[in-house]
C-alpha positions, 0 to 999 in steps of 0.5 A, spaced: 485 568 282 484 562 285 491 561 286 492 568 289 486 566 294 489 560 296 496 563 297 493 568 302 489 563 306 494 558 307 499 563 311 493 566 315 490 559 317 497 557 320 498 561 325 492 559 329 495 553 332 501 556 334 497 562 337 493 557 341 499 553 344 503 560 345 497 562 349 496 556 353 504 556 355 503 563 357 497 561 361 501 556 364 507 560 366 502 566 369 498 561 373 505 558 376 507 564 379 500 566 381 499 559 385 506 561 389 504 568 391 506 569 398 499 570 400 497 563 398 500 559 404 494 555 406 497 549 406 504 551 411 499 554 416 495 548 417 501 544 417 504 549 423 497 548 426 497 541 426 504 541 429 503 546 435 496 541 437 501 535 437 506 538 441 500 541 446 497 534 446 504 530 447 506 535 453 499 534 456 499 527 456 506 527 459 504 531 465 498 526 466 503 520 466 507 524 471 502 525 475 499 518 475 506 515 476 507 520 482 500 517 485 503 510 484 509 512 488 505 515 494 501 509 494 507 504 494 510 508 499 504 508 504 503 500 503 511 499 505 510 504 511 503 500 513 507 493 512 513 495 516 509 497 521 505 491 521 511 487 521 514 491 527 508 490 531 508 482 530 515 482 531 515 485 538 508 481 540 512 475 538 519 475 540 520 481 545 521 479 552 516 485 554 510 483 550 504 481 553 504 474 549 511 473 551 509 474 558 503 470 558 506 464 555 512 464 560 507 464 566 502 458 562 509 454 562 510 455 569 503 453 571 503 447 567 510 444 570 508 446 577 506 439 581 500 443 585 497 446 579 497 439 576 494 435 582 488 440 582 487 441 575 490 435 572 494 434 566 493 438 559 493 445 562 490 450 557 490 457 558 485 462 555 483 470 556 476 473 557 470 470 554 465 474 551 457 473 551 458 469 544 462 464 548 469 467 544 475 467 548 479 474 547 486 475 548 489 475 555 487 482 559 493 486 561 495 493 564 501 497 564 503 502 569 509 506 571 511 505 579 518 508 582 520 510 574 520 503 572 514 500 568 510 494 570 505 490 567 499 485 570 496 480 566 490 475 568 488 469 564 484 463 566 486 455 566 483 449 565 485 441 565 483 434 565 479 435 571 472 436 569 469 443 572 476 445 575 478 452 573 483 457 576 485 464 575 492 466 574 495 473 576 501 475 573 506 481 575 512 483 572 517 489 573 522 492 568 529 491 569 533 497 566 540 493 567 537 487 563 533 491 558 527 486 560 521 484 564 522 480 570 517 476 574 514 479 581 509 474 582 505 468 579 499 465 583 493 462 581 486 462 585 482 456 584 475 458 583 472 451 584 471 448 591 475 448 595 477 455 594 485 456 595 491 460 592 497 457 589 503 461 589 507 459 583 513 464 584 514 470 588 520 475 587 517 481 591 
């Protein structure tokens, strides 16, 4: 009796571990396909969304950088234009024969080398423009006009020398010469503003 019972119990108890292993393997195989179902695609969707967001951000950043570069380009162009205009004005004012500064310098040199002017005002003659209320001396005043189709310019400035209390007013007029392309002096004369008053003619080509 006991031996038969043992024979029947041993074969019946052995399949339990085998069944558990088979069930686990079947569950694993069944879980694999379920985890890879077409509907379960959360990770690929998130990856695609991230790529789209990165593409949009990169495009927006490129547009922003392009706008900033264009703004810098416009600023540089404006700076170049302003600088070129300033250089043109300075060149015309200093080197052009038709600039008021050039005409003023020419007339002042005429006054400094004229014997009668030196006799009245002394040596070391200097010229200057109008004096403001604060005592500052401005640029030489001038006026331009057209007469008989030609440009004219008149200048007025003041001179002083080493003689104390002596002051004179210089009047200059120039006229355009179309053939030479520059201004030529019509007259330069000096009014002595102190006693005895008189007028000294330096150059008169009228």
